[in-house]
FILUM-747013 format. One record per residue (C-alpha): z, x, y. Coordinates in steps of 0.05 Angstrom, whole numbers, plus 5000, padded with zeros to 4 digits. Example, Ala and Ser with C-alpha at 12.3 -4.5 7.8 and 13.67 -1.06 7.14 Angstrom:
FILUM-747013
515652464910
514352734979
This chain:
FILUM-747013
414212235848
406812195829
405112315902
410012895905
407013225843
399913125869
401213425938
404914005904
398714145862
394114075922
397414635961
400115025902
393215165874
390415395941
391916125958
391015976032
397715606029
401615885970
401916575940
405416755874
408116065863
412016055929
413615465974
417214835955
416514085962
421413495962
422112745963
428312365984
431011655989
437711446016
441411665952
437712245920
433412845936
428313135888
426513865905
422514395868
427014795823
427115555823
422415855771
417215295775
410315365807
407514845854
400714925821
403114665754
409614305767
411113635735
416613135750
421113535703
420514135748
424513825805
432013885813
435413225829
441213225878
446212705902
445212665977
452412425990
454813085959
449213485991
451313226060
458113566050
454614236065
452913976134
459913746149
464314266117
467414876151
465715516113
468716216115
466116676170
464817256122
457517196099
458317356025
464116876016
460616336056
454116386016
457816375950
461615745970
455215415995
451715585930
457415255891
457114625934
449614595923
450614645848
455914095852
450913635885
446013715827
445513105782
441713495729
445314155716
439614505678
435214635740
437015075799
434814765865
430615135916
434315595963
431715176021
434514515994
439114396053
433314476101
429513936063
435613486069
436213626144
429513296157
429712536152
422412466129
421312216058
416712796039
417813516061
412714066044
414814786057
409115296052
407215996075
400015916097
396516556117
394516266184
401516026200
404616686182
399517056223
402516686282
409816696259
409517446243
406517636310
409717966371
408017376415
409816846363
414116396408
409516416469
403116326427
406215746389
407715386454
400715516480
397115306416
401514736391
405414506452
411214046436
408213796371
412014316331
419114616333
419415376335
425615726305
426716476318
428416906258
435216776226
437417036158
436216516104
441916116078
447315706112
446416016182
439015836182
440415136158
445515006213
440915276266
435114846243
439714236238
442114346310
435114446337
432513826302
437913416337
436213736404
428813606394
430112886376
434412786438
428713036482
422912696447
425912086414
423612296344
424312886297
418813416296
413713336240
412914096237
418114646240
415615356245
420315926226
419116626253
417417116197
418116576145
413415976143
413015236159
416214576140
412313936150
415713256140
412912556139
413911886105
407311936067
403612506034
397312306072
400912426138
403513096112
396413316098
393913066166
399313466202
397614106163
390114016176
391113916251
396014476260
392014986219
385614796255
388814956322
391415626298
384715816267
381215656333
385816146368
384216726322
380117266358
380517796303
377517476241
378617826175
373518376157
368218186106
366418606046
359718736080
363419096135
366219596086
362620266084
361220346010
358121036023
364921346041
367321835987
373321625946
377321895888
376021635818
381121125796
380621395725
382722085749
388621845790
391621185769
393621355696
397521955721
401021545775
402721025723
406421555683
409921805746
412521095757
414320995683
419721515675
425220985672
421120465634
413720305622
409920025682
403419645688
399019785748
393419395782
388619645835
385019255889
379519575932
377019135989
374919196061
382019016081
385319556037
380320056065
382319866136
389719956125
388820586082
384520936133
390321326164
397821376171
397120996237
393420426202
398420406145
404220376195
402019656211
403919436141
409419946125
414919426133
415518716105
413718106147
417217556106
422817486055
417617336000
414618026011
421418335996
422617895935
416218125902
414518795933
421319065958
421819306031
418519986033
411820246008
408220905998
401921156031
397821726002
392222036043
385422166012
382422805987
381123085918
384222775857
389023365848
391123325922
392622585914
396622705851
400723255883
402322815943
403722205900
408522585854
412522845914
412822175950
414621785888
420122285871
423022225941
422521465939
426221415873
431621895896
432621495960
432120785933
434220845861
428020495834
420520615832
416020355887
412119715874
406519835926
402420465937
396420505984
391621075969
385921256016
379421225978
382420865918
385720225943
392119825938
396219965875
401219455850
406319705800
410619235759
414319155694
408818695668
401718485684
404317815710
408818175759
403018615781
398917995795
404417715840
405518375876
398118455890
397217745914
403317755959
401718435990
394318276000
396517656037
401218076080
395218506098
391417886120
397417666161
398018346194
390618366211
390417656239
396817766278
392818216324
390317576356
397517426378
399918106404
400218486338
404818466278
412318346283
415418596218
422618446197
428018936219
431319386169
437718986173
433918336159
430418656100
436918936072
440018236075
434317936034
434218515985
441518415968
441917655973
443917355906
439116765908
433217215923
435117675866
435117065821
428016895846
425717605832
428517575761
425216905748
418517115777
418117775738
417617455670
418317855607
413818105551
416618135481
413618385417
411719025380
406219175430
409818945494
406219205556
401519655516
394519695546
389619595490
382019615494
378319285436
370719335432
367018765400
373018305413
369317685437
369017375368
370117495294
374618055270
375518365339
377617705370
382617585314
385718275323
386118155398
389617495387
394817815342
396218385390
396517915450
401917525414
405718185407
405718265483
399818725493
395118715553
388218635523
381418865548
376018475511
369918925513
363618595489
356318455506
357117705496
359517455564
360316725545
364216865482
368317405518
370316945574
372316415523
376416915483
380117135546
381716425565
384716315496
388616965498
391516825566
393616125543
398216435491
400417035533
407317105565
407517605621
401818005590
394617885607
387517935579
381118105616
373818125596
369218715611
361918695592
360419325553
355019615509
358420135465
351720495454
351020635529
355221215556
354920955628
357520275606
363420595569
365320975632
365120325672
369520005617
374720535627
374620455702
375419705697
381119785648
384820275693
383919825753
386319215714
392419515680
393420245701
391220635640
389720595566
395020645511
390820435451
383220435443
380620035384
373420195367
371619555331
364519385352
359619465295
353519175262
350919125192
343819115166
343719065090
337819325050
335719824998
331220435008
324820025005
327419485052
330919875107
326520055166
327720695206
329020265267
334519865233
337620495204
337820835272
340820215305
346320145254
347820895259
348020885335
352820295339
357320475280
357421235287
354821505353
358320975395
364921165365
364021865394
362221575462
368521145463
373221695439
370722175492
371821675548
378521405524
381422085508
380222315580
384721765606
390021885552
390122635565
391522495639
397122005622
400522475573
400023055622
405022675666
409622435610
413022855557
414422265511
408121835512
402821805458
395721545458
392421195400
385021155383
383520715323
376820595290
376119945252
372320255195
371119925128
372419985054
365120205055
367420825091
371521015029
366420894975
358920774972
355820084978
349619904939
343619674982
348019795043
347220545055
346120505130
352720165141
356620575090
353721225116
355821075187
362720885164
363421505120
361521895181
366721515221
372221775175
369622485186
369722385261
376722095257
379422705221
375823185269
377922805332
385122795305
385323545299
382423645369
386823135404
393523255369
395723785420
395023235474
399422745434
393422305419
393222025349
386621835317
386421395256
381720925220
383420255190
378920085131
379019335119
376318965060
371818375072
373617835123
370017275087
371816725137
368917095197
361917025224
359817705197
360217435127
359916675134
354616565188
349816075155
343616395185
344917145183
351717255151
352717775097
353017255042
346017045062
343617755071
346417985004
343317394968
336517574997
337518324982
339418144910
345818554916
349318094867
345718074799
344417364776
346817034841
342616424859
346716134916
351016374973
357116094937
355416544877
355517144923
362116914954
365616834886
363117514863
366217874923
372817504918
373417724846
373018454867
379818454902
386018464857
389718044908
384017534903
383617464979
379517715036
382418155091
384517755152
385117995225
392617905218
392618405160
388818915202
393118795264
399318975223
396019625203
394219755276
401419655296
403720135242
398920665266
401220585337
408720565323
409121195280
408621865315
407322325256
400922095224
393922235249
387022325219
388321795166
383721265137
388420695121
385720195069
387219455079
383119175021
387518744977
387419314926
379819334921
379720064944
385620514929
386621214954
387021754901
């Protein structure tokens, strides 16, 4: 079992062999078979992730006569497969019977890009014979399930009769490969040898990014994708993700190029991406939106659901899912299909599945189960919301991000600190469900950087639902201590940058709401209690925050007709955060030096003084502020407000 887990990880973590957690592995002895259970990923599987089956009961499937009618037959086979399970809490892989048909101790079934380039080609059978000879068994396409199992079983027996031994490798047209051996080392050797021979036969290597003409004009993702997201969200909120590569440019160049990938090549494509896709030619942003709206409407009317894949000339490949996790899987799977289609040109061109084959997969119960398991689910008060938080790499911003990620939000951590931002994202993704977090380096005082932040957000998630302007700095000091340079810096970050952010974020939200009659956008400034009343020897900070409340009210009036709410949250002091408690430059240290607290001789004296100011005798935590953020987002009839979260230290009159 240790060897089985290790070889599962070896291939499961390598996108050349496994995409979106696909493939399966098994080990067997004379009595039992351990096979990867549905819903588990090879990259992370442990021994607990394998279904255990009684081989004596499993062998019944090989010997039993089943009904001729496909639906009845597959239902009965599924029940017999379940009856063979020793542990009833894990559903075995749909290819379990194929694993049992091979006598080798270890069987590793994968979908390597190189193998599928051969298996999904027009000349698959002929090219397989030329490249691999008799070392592998080729099986023409047969619908998955019992029929495929019986055909493979019969061909294994025939191969053994001719060669005196079973094949170590079985290649299935438009599906993938099974390799079996009595040791994992031999499994790896077979894969290495076979893939080496296929790679040597490739005459159309994948295009490199250097081959892409970056000078070609293209539409702005910001001006297209948020609108398309709303077009796709009319029966439930969608998340989108965009990829722009040399390969997407190749297939998006024209209808003729798109035709090469307009139909699925393997069952996995259908499981994750469905069986038909949309192509939108290039042009102006308005032309793209007009074409997209018409094509999406026609697609939904015909299929009954929204498309999962859209290819837009000049923009890229767009994956649309019910969650960020589903988008990741769709994008990975379809990008791999593009590679397969391109490499298949070395073997006579692509050979997609027929419509009848695709329809069988799309309605097959076990594949619907896989789709349900793979999609995942986000739960929480901010489920699937796309939230940008500036200054979220650490401190208050990181705490707010953590709270909102737990509520199911997709988070963009925007910060100048790359190391802290990357660490924050790792931690956020560790606690995420099907939501995701990404880091974007951003300087809120730079207009160009803010525009790039919006573009990265749109490409990562499809739009912006909530923008939290949290980044800020504080330089304490009285009139005689404050330098003009420090005053201007504090004002630019705490006041001017808020304007830069609102202008950029509201453009995306206006576009979203133009294509949805029920959506709202939210812009929230993390202000301060110092924005509600003056602060001695802290006028630069308080002045910027007072100004922020004025901007909030003014922006709220301007943006209300577009269903964009603008509010400020005014927290009290977060004493545990680095802003206050940093031993070198925290506010406790700064205020001690600035003599803000009369009679204070130590940092602890300053700390006790500030705690005594709040009737609740506590500082304001990120959790407290996140609850206020959620309130502001959830209500639809309040805008232009400055909401105090101060433990009673500041009360509105």
